[in-house]
TORZASE-754081 format. One line per field, with one value per residue (C-alpha): residue in three letters; x, z, y negated. Coordinates in nm, 4 decimals. Example, Ala and Ser with C-alpha at 12.3 -4.5 7.8 and 13.67 -1.06 7.14 Angstrom:
REM residues 2
residuo	ala|ser;
px	1.2300|1.3670;
pz	0.7800|0.7140;
py	0.4500|0.1060;
//
This chain:
REM residues 458
residuo	met|ala|ala|pro|asp|asp|glu|phe|ala|leu|lys|trp|ala|lys|glu|asp|tyr|val|arg|glu|gln|val|arg|arg|gln|cys|arg|ala|tyr|ala|lys|leu|gln|ala|arg|arg|arg|gly|arg|gln|glu|arg|asp|val|ile|val|leu|asp|ser|asp|glu|glu|asp|glu|ala|gly|pro|ser|ser|ala|pro|pro|arg|leu|ala|asp|leu|arg|gln|gly|tyr|ser|asn|asp|ser|gly|pro|ala|cys|gln|gln|his|asn|glu|ser|pro|lys|cys|thr|cys|ala|arg|ala|his|his|thr|gln|ala|his|thr|arg|ser|arg|thr|his|gln|ser|arg|val|ala|gly|ala|glu|ala|met|pro|pro|leu|leu|leu|pro|ala|ser|pro|ser|leu|ser|leu|his|val|ala|gly|ala|ala|ala|ser|ser|ser|arg|arg|ala|met|val|ala|val|ala|ser|ala|ala|ser|arg|ser|ser|ser|pro|ser|ser|phe|asp|ala|ser|ala|phe|glu|ala|glu|arg|leu|arg|leu|asp|ala|glu|ala|arg|ala|ser|met|val|leu|asp|trp|ala|gln|ala|glu|ala|asp|pro|arg|ala|trp|lys|trp|lys|ile|arg|lys|arg|val|trp|asp|val|leu|glu|ala|glu|ser|val|ala|arg|asn|pro|arg|pro|val|his|his|arg|ile|pro|asn|phe|asp|gly|ala|ala|ala|ala|ala|asp|ser|leu|gly|arg|leu|asp|val|phe|gln|asn|ala|gln|cys|val|lys|val|asn|pro|asp|ser|pro|gln|lys|gln|val|arg|phe|leu|thr|leu|ser|gly|asp|lys|lys|leu|leu|thr|pro|gln|pro|arg|leu|arg|thr|gly|phe|phe|ser|ala|leu|glu|ser|gln|met|ile|pro|thr|gly|cys|ile|pro|glu|ala|cys|thr|ser|val|gly|ala|ala|lys|tyr|gly|arg|pro|ile|gly|leu|asp|glu|val|ile|lys|val|asp|leu|ile|val|ile|gly|ser|val|ala|val|asp|pro|ser|thr|gly|ala|arg|leu|gly|lys|gly|glu|gly|phe|ala|glu|leu|glu|tyr|gly|met|leu|arg|tyr|met|gly|ala|ile|asp|asp|ser|thr|met|val|val|thr|thr|val|his|asp|lys|gln|leu|val|asp|asp|ile|pro|val|glu|lys|leu|leu|ile|his|asp|val|pro|val|asp|ile|ile|cys|thr|pro|thr|gln|val|ile|leu|thr|asn|thr|ala|ile|pro|lys|pro|gln|gly|ile|tyr|trp|glu|lys|leu|ser|pro|glu|lys|leu|gly|gln|ile|arg|ile|leu|arg|glu|leu|lys|arg|arg|ile|glu|gln|glu|thr|gly|thr|ile|leu|pro|cys|gly|pro|ser|glu|asn|leu|pro|pro|thr|ala|gln|arg|arg|arg|arg|arg|gly|arg;
px	11.2156|11.4743|11.7486|12.1066|12.2085|11.9209|12.0177|12.3813|12.2837|12.0568|12.3380|12.5769|12.3217|12.2540|12.6266|12.6687|12.3844|12.5573|12.8999|12.7561|12.6266|12.9665|13.1377|12.9134|12.9665|13.3428|13.3530|13.1505|13.3804|13.6913|13.5405|13.4562|13.8085|13.9500|13.7341|13.8299|14.1924|14.1158|14.2523|14.1657|14.3338|14.3235|13.9588|13.8294|13.6067|13.5740|13.2251|12.9837|12.8261|12.4962|12.6647|12.8441|12.5542|12.5873|12.9100|12.7620|12.9484|13.1601|13.5306|13.5951|13.4783|13.1626|13.1945|13.0029|12.8436|12.7270|12.5530|12.3827|12.2765|12.1436|11.9240|11.7984|11.6897|11.5360|11.3814|11.4411|11.1896|10.8851|10.9096|10.9189|10.7617|10.4583|10.4417|10.4066|10.5711|10.9360|10.8171|10.6780|10.4867|10.7022|10.9787|10.7470|10.6351|10.9754|11.1379|11.4289|11.7861|11.8676|11.6120|11.7583|12.1000|11.9511|11.7638|12.0771|12.2806|12.0117|11.9712|12.3465|12.3621|12.0348|11.9660|12.3099|12.2192|11.8724|11.8434|11.5699|11.3981|11.5545|11.4058|11.6419|11.6383|11.4952|11.8294|12.0414|12.3640|12.3216|12.2372|12.5350|12.7729|12.6459|12.6358|12.9896|13.1331|12.9596|13.0816|13.4405|13.4145|13.2675|13.5505|13.8160|13.6456|13.6067|13.9755|14.0881|13.8707|13.9648|14.3337|14.2976|14.1082|14.3762|14.6467|14.4662|14.4100|14.7559|14.9698|15.2335|14.9836|14.8104|14.8216|14.8765|14.9033|14.5759|14.4006|14.5276|14.4417|14.0858|14.0535|14.1702|13.9376|13.6332|13.7382|13.7575|13.4135|13.2641|13.4089|13.2862|12.9400|12.9696|13.0595|12.7332|12.5468|12.7016|12.6076|12.2453|12.2456|12.4070|12.0810|11.8763|11.8384|11.7899|12.1388|12.3051|12.5467|12.7055|12.7572|12.9491|13.1555|13.2504|13.3465|13.5810|13.7334|13.7923|13.9601|14.1933|14.3048|14.3246|14.5331|14.7721|14.6633|14.5551|14.7863|14.7782|14.5664|14.4480|14.2246|14.0659|13.7177|13.4777|13.7171|13.7866|14.0581|14.4190|14.5826|14.9086|14.9498|14.7457|15.0213|15.0309|14.6542|14.6881|14.9655|14.7372|14.4737|14.7344|14.8081|14.4441|14.3520|14.0579|14.2997|14.5714|14.3174|14.1479|14.2207|14.0303|14.0046|13.7971|13.9608|13.8393|14.0638|14.1257|14.4675|14.4545|14.3933|14.6908|14.8981|14.6113|14.6158|14.9947|14.9679|14.7000|14.9063|15.2383|15.0689|14.9729|14.6040|14.3600|14.2800|13.9401|13.9236|13.6439|13.7130|13.6906|13.3265|13.2328|13.2437|13.4201|13.3273|13.2898|13.5827|13.9402|14.0910|14.4662|14.6999|15.0743|15.1566|14.9809|15.2127|15.5725|15.8499|15.8830|15.5505|15.3276|15.3478|15.2327|14.9521|14.8202|14.7342|14.4225|14.6326|14.8188|14.5013|14.3614|14.6904|14.7569|14.4135|14.1680|13.8247|13.5402|13.1667|12.8480|12.8826|13.2168|13.2141|13.4090|13.4077|13.5213|13.6506|13.6995|13.5832|13.8024|13.6142|13.7112|13.5326|13.5025|13.3580|13.2808|13.1223|13.3220|13.0346|12.7843|12.9809|12.7852|12.9856|12.9710|13.1469|13.2077|12.8442|12.8327|12.7024|12.9443|13.0588|12.6966|12.6427|12.9574|12.8431|12.4958|12.6288|12.8616|12.5593|12.3745|12.6676|12.6714|13.0303|12.9527|12.6915|12.6095|12.9094|13.1612|13.3547|13.3717|13.6821|13.7753|14.1068|14.0783|14.2622|14.1609|14.0284|13.7673|13.6084|13.2795|12.9950|12.7052|12.5923|12.2254|12.1686|11.7947|11.8540|12.0716|11.9262|11.8662|12.1581|12.4175|12.7002|12.8166|13.1668|13.2707|13.6299|13.8010|14.1784|14.3501|14.7234|14.6922|14.4188|14.1968|13.8274|13.5727|13.2375|13.0100|12.7678|12.4004|12.3183|12.1811|12.3924|12.2310|12.0866|12.1427|12.0650|11.7607|11.6356|11.3699|11.6540|11.8405|11.7699|11.7414|12.0435|12.2618|12.1437|12.2368|12.5802|12.6804|12.6555|12.7028|12.3939|12.1885|12.3017|12.2106|11.8682|11.7979|11.9088|11.6870|11.3876|11.4285|11.4720|11.1893|10.9488|10.8978|10.9845|11.2095|11.1187|11.3190|11.3986|11.3225|11.5124|11.8200|12.0551|12.2787|12.6493|12.8907|13.0399|12.7072|12.6910|12.7360|12.8948|12.6651|12.7479|12.8272|12.5492|12.2720;
pz	23.1240|22.9832|23.2068|23.1479|23.0107|22.7634|22.6469|22.6099|22.4065|22.1856|22.1228|22.0220|21.7918|21.6209|21.5701|21.4346|21.1886|21.0512|21.0392|20.8431|20.5808|20.5697|20.5255|20.2312|20.0641|20.1188|19.9603|19.6627|19.6356|19.6335|19.3633|19.1518|19.1856|19.0809|18.7711|18.6772|18.6713|18.4656|18.7018|19.0011|19.3391|19.5971|19.6771|19.4893|19.2048|18.8876|18.8608|18.5722|18.4818|18.6448|18.9852|18.9771|19.1105|19.4536|19.5082|19.3676|19.1926|19.4867|19.4438|19.8170|20.0637|20.2527|20.5986|20.9084|20.9436|20.5819|20.6419|20.9501|20.7573|20.4790|20.7142|20.8775|20.5314|20.4026|20.7007|20.9991|21.2448|21.1417|21.0646|21.4016|21.2625|21.1076|21.3035|20.9804|20.8136|20.7018|20.3527|20.4863|20.2491|20.3543|20.1425|19.8448|19.8722|19.7681|19.4439|19.4092|19.4203|19.6897|19.9169|19.8347|19.9536|20.2684|20.3600|20.3003|20.5305|20.8000|20.7963|20.8225|21.1321|21.3098|21.2076|21.2227|21.5036|21.3750|21.3116|21.1957|21.4760|21.5692|21.7480|22.0126|22.1986|22.5500|22.7159|22.7521|22.8157|22.5135|22.2783|22.4070|22.3438|21.9928|21.8944|22.0256|21.8403|21.5170|21.5467|21.5974|21.2919|21.0879|21.1901|21.0868|20.7509|20.6897|20.7631|20.5377|20.2437|20.2863|20.2901|19.9679|19.8083|19.9061|19.7626|19.4326|19.3975|19.5017|19.2383|19.2565|19.1381|18.8831|18.5367|18.3203|17.9910|18.0465|18.1465|17.8404|17.6044|17.7357|17.7172|17.3559|17.2625|17.4116|17.2601|16.9143|16.9586|17.0720|16.7760|16.5357|16.6804|16.6333|16.2683|16.2252|16.4043|16.1657|15.8602|15.9803|16.0780|15.7583|15.5687|15.8523|15.8159|16.1943|16.2595|16.2577|16.5403|16.3438|16.0403|16.2426|16.4110|16.0799|15.9272|16.2171|16.2207|15.8452|15.8691|16.1472|15.9449|15.6102|15.7443|15.9417|16.2716|16.4130|16.6417|16.7751|16.8442|16.4842|16.3025|16.5241|16.3943|16.6695|16.9375|17.1404|16.8878|16.9876|16.8096|16.7461|17.0231|17.2872|17.5457|17.4630|17.5102|17.8439|17.9508|17.8732|18.0954|18.3674|18.3809|18.4492|18.8001|18.8069|18.7643|18.9968|19.2759|19.2370|19.4859|19.3057|18.9253|18.7289|18.3935|18.1202|18.0411|17.6723|17.5079|17.4339|17.8047|17.9279|17.9887|18.1941|18.4158|18.4507|18.5527|18.8053|18.9778|18.9582|19.1079|19.4195|19.3335|19.3595|19.0206|18.9613|18.6396|18.5191|18.4365|18.0555|17.9490|18.3134|18.2290|18.5371|18.7941|18.8520|18.9209|19.0319|19.2681|19.2503|19.4536|19.4073|19.7464|19.6364|19.3374|19.3520|19.2642|18.8900|18.8119|18.7663|18.3806|18.4019|18.6409|18.3754|18.1439|18.1714|18.2846|18.5423|18.6813|18.7365|18.8870|19.1299|19.1749|19.4595|19.3271|19.4722|19.4860|19.5050|19.8822|19.8522|20.0099|19.7643|19.6204|19.2615|19.1921|18.8149|18.5345|18.2287|17.9479|17.6025|17.2899|16.9202|16.8323|17.0337|16.9540|17.1119|17.0831|17.2815|17.4700|17.2957|17.2837|17.1008|17.2291|17.0399|17.0712|17.3475|17.6224|17.8967|17.9772|18.0408|18.2629|18.4627|18.5090|18.6167|18.8743|19.0208|19.0546|19.2376|19.4762|19.5502|19.4253|19.1754|19.1112|18.8513|18.9595|18.8863|18.5796|18.2778|18.0563|17.7333|17.5482|17.1662|16.8495|16.6705|16.3857|16.6288|16.6747|16.4849|16.4524|16.3444|16.6572|16.6926|17.0616|17.0250|16.9190|17.2170|17.4623|17.8290|17.9343|17.6991|17.8977|17.7817|17.8437|18.0170|17.8896|17.5730|17.5634|17.2267|17.1423|17.0439|17.2581|17.5662|17.5084|17.7755|17.6293|17.8872|17.8017|17.8727|17.8121|18.1328|18.2843|18.3530|18.7018|18.7261|18.5292|18.3058|18.3309|18.0648|17.8136|17.9226|17.7252|17.8938|17.6931|17.8155|18.1707|18.1344|18.0116|18.3185|18.6584|18.8603|18.6912|18.7825|19.1422|19.1452|18.9956|19.2547|19.5331|19.4259|19.3718|19.7148|19.8941|19.7189|19.6739|19.3073|18.9807|18.7692|18.4026|18.1236|17.7746|17.4463|17.3447|17.1205|16.9369|17.1955|17.1337|17.1414|17.4709|17.6424|17.5540|17.8685|17.8756|17.9754|18.1303|17.8975|17.8296|17.8724;
py	-11.4667|-11.2237|-11.0855|-11.2111|-10.8725|-10.8821|-11.2298|-11.1259|-10.8207|-11.0303|-11.2778|-10.9997|-10.8438|-11.1755|-11.2377|-10.8878|-10.9428|-11.2529|-11.0875|-10.7972|-11.0424|-11.2157|-10.8800|-10.7887|-11.1236|-11.1125|-10.7702|-10.8909|-11.1932|-10.9744|-10.7547|-11.0566|-11.1960|-10.8599|-10.8535|-11.2077|-11.0995|-10.7916|-10.5308|-10.3122|-10.3486|-10.0718|-10.0041|-10.3097|-10.1950|-10.3987|-10.5382|-10.5268|-10.8589|-10.7708|-10.7402|-11.0757|-11.2783|-11.1161|-11.3023|-11.6213|-11.9034|-12.0067|-11.9379|-11.9035|-11.6385|-11.7365|-11.8809|-11.7712|-12.1142|-12.1015|-11.7679|-11.9046|-12.2107|-11.9919|-11.7935|-12.1105|-12.2319|-11.9108|-11.7382|-11.9602|-12.1050|-12.3023|-12.6714|-12.8501|-13.1675|-12.9988|-12.6715|-12.4777|-12.1769|-12.1778|-12.2675|-12.5944|-12.8177|-13.1101|-12.9527|-12.9213|-13.2819|-13.4199|-13.3155|-13.5522|-13.4345|-13.6917|-13.5310|-13.1898|-13.3022|-13.4551|-13.1362|-12.9288|-13.1508|-13.1558|-12.7791|-12.7334|-12.9558|-12.8901|-12.5318|-12.3771|-12.1378|-12.0377|-11.6640|-11.4269|-11.2317|-10.8970|-10.5948|-10.4563|-10.1230|-10.1260|-10.0475|-10.3638|-10.1750|-9.9477|-10.2362|-10.4336|-10.1427|-10.0762|-10.4410|-10.5004|-10.1994|-10.2946|-10.6542|-10.5347|-10.3127|-10.5980|-10.8281|-10.5741|-10.5163|-10.8875|-10.9579|-10.6712|-10.7815|-11.1475|-11.0536|-10.8542|-11.1436|-11.3937|-11.1700|-11.1340|-11.5103|-11.6306|-11.8124|-11.5392|-11.2742|-11.4996|-11.3403|-11.6466|-11.4572|-11.2732|-11.5972|-11.7792|-11.4928|-11.4808|-11.8595|-11.8665|-11.5813|-11.7521|-12.0844|-11.9274|-11.7697|-12.0985|-12.2887|-12.0192|-12.0677|-12.4444|-12.3892|-12.1985|-12.4777|-12.7299|-12.5240|-12.5192|-12.8854|-13.0182|-12.9855|-13.1421|-13.5204|-13.5434|-13.4016|-13.7423|-13.6587|-13.3744|-13.5942|-13.8521|-13.5837|-13.4192|-13.7529|-13.8300|-13.4819|-13.4987|-13.8410|-13.7311|-13.4313|-13.6121|-13.9001|-13.6727|-13.8220|-13.4863|-13.2917|-12.9345|-12.7464|-12.7594|-12.7770|-13.0389|-12.9601|-12.8529|-12.9731|-13.2842|-13.3760|-13.4168|-13.7064|-13.8887|-14.1442|-13.9595|-14.0177|-14.3899|-14.4153|-14.2365|-14.4739|-14.7695|-14.6133|-14.5588|-14.9324|-15.0237|-15.1374|-14.8979|-14.6081|-14.7361|-14.7972|-14.4584|-14.1814|-13.9034|-13.8853|-13.6351|-13.5560|-13.3230|-13.0214|-13.0993|-13.1474|-13.5231|-13.5972|-13.3896|-13.7026|-13.8501|-13.5423|-13.5753|-13.9415|-13.8515|-13.5837|-13.7661|-14.0727|-13.8719|-13.8789|-13.5925|-13.4412|-13.2877|-13.0891|-12.8596|-12.4982|-12.4686|-12.4646|-12.3938|-12.0211|-11.8886|-12.1476|-12.5175|-12.7538|-12.7091|-12.9663|-13.0274|-13.2462|-13.2882|-13.1320|-12.8127|-12.7706|-12.6402|-12.8852|-12.9272|-12.7550|-13.0606|-13.0393|-12.6782|-12.7727|-13.0137|-12.7217|-12.5055|-12.2100|-12.4207|-12.5723|-12.2252|-12.1086|-12.3928|-12.5501|-12.5017|-12.4051|-12.6096|-12.5484|-12.7502|-12.7992|-12.9773|-13.3240|-13.5342|-13.8847|-13.9324|-14.2831|-14.2557|-14.0255|-13.9725|-13.8047|-13.6788|-13.7959|-13.7222|-14.0615|-14.3741|-14.7091|-14.9948|-15.2409|-15.0333|-14.7684|-14.4923|-14.1681|-13.8360|-13.5254|-13.2039|-13.1014|-12.8402|-13.0687|-12.9640|-13.3181|-13.4127|-13.1085|-13.1846|-13.5436|-13.4337|-13.1883|-13.4518|-13.6807|-13.4042|-13.3625|-13.7344|-13.7576|-14.0360|-14.3032|-14.5669|-14.7769|-14.4981|-14.6068|-14.3738|-14.4068|-14.2307|-14.2075|-14.1811|-14.2745|-14.5934|-14.3779|-14.2408|-14.5834|-14.6017|-14.8489|-14.6299|-14.4445|-14.5434|-14.6146|-14.5629|-14.2009|-14.1090|-13.8609|-13.9312|-13.7089|-13.8635|-14.0257|-14.3733|-14.5077|-14.8299|-14.8474|-14.7191|-14.6744|-14.6207|-14.6241|-14.9906|-15.1486|-15.1371|-15.2136|-15.3031|-15.2004|-15.3682|-15.0901|-15.1379|-14.7699|-14.6143|-14.3392|-14.0011|-13.9605|-13.5858|-13.2714|-13.2853|-12.9300|-12.9789|-13.0272|-12.7144|-12.3973|-12.0556|-11.9426|-12.2298|-12.1656|-11.7984|-11.8964|-12.1005|-11.9342|-12.2549|-12.3971|-12.0925|-12.1257|-12.4960|-12.4255|-12.1547|-12.3858|-12.6743|-12.4470|-12.2869|-12.6168|-12.8035|-12.5145|-12.6006|-12.4272|-12.6466|-12.6892|-12.5306|-12.6499|-12.4759|-12.1638|-12.1893|-11.9558|-11.7907|-11.8723|-11.5773|-11.7011|-11.6442|-11.2748|-11.0662|-10.7248|-10.4415|-10.1098|-9.8284|-9.5878|-9.8413;
//
């Protein structure tokens, strides 16, 4: 049996080990925040893209409990039920995402204090002194880095013009890539989705229904009467009874976001194309008086919102989604063709934030209603809609199309995976927790937004 001094020294050393990991991750987080804002603060060095993964996709500094939980998952004690190695086969026997969430929760509760073995010096007093000094130094460093990170991410230091310029640049690149995709797909008889999209975009422009940003091609199109369609949605019981509403960040749904915040509901909105993170959560009490209209824009959501990660415990009561075309008789929907709405839906399913009963609503112009979307040609990850709101009517589709159950990795190309960091983090997490290698879809042409900057001289 170890002496009390030995046990005390061991405890300090373990705590110091964890604090050191927190300090490193906080420093990486602060560096990543500095790069996102395009500047350098004090001793924070701007990162190259290859170094970003150290900080991970989370938009908040890591917590001590999270680091402990991480070590209990990766290198903690053997499985107590099967008396096997940390990579127990009981984890590999279950591959569902529900089991993944269950194991994550169990490890966070039961394995929070598990630590990897440490070798200590023979002298208890010496090890106690060293461990205590190192822990104090780690705490000071962690507080200093966290303070710098909080300063750089505060609304007062948020560079709205730089954020908007970068967003517009990436948006232009993405739409240019979609134009190339359309040119290649136009001659392909299997490219039926693109033909319907182009027809709708052309009609909106030709009949002066389209509104800025224009042209509406290769966008979720903004339209005359978008606010009226949003107001119709706002009068629905499913909206009025919802406490948390997920709304896409596109222009025609801006009024929906305004109604959500002004109605004292929690707004969950994805960061555009999931490039810089995952979702931002906004509530009216987080926003200065008179700034709710600004918070409904992409810049405002980034400025006032609280970024959330995959570990967020949240329940979404209603999903509002943008569309290019929708079939009122079946609920079949077509987006602009990039697949981000489907990815957002799949990740919310993984988090347990939504299920099959969560209603999906879209707001569109009447000119976007079509009757030629073949249900039998839809893919397994395509999201149907339950309700359609236009400036003139509300349609209950009573859709029979099954909703996606998660992310279908076999449909996800390596290029798309490389484009979205939160997806890479989710894939790593599932593979670590299940002990399996997830499948990957076929390769595709890499859009300009997925190109990563490399260091000079390479």
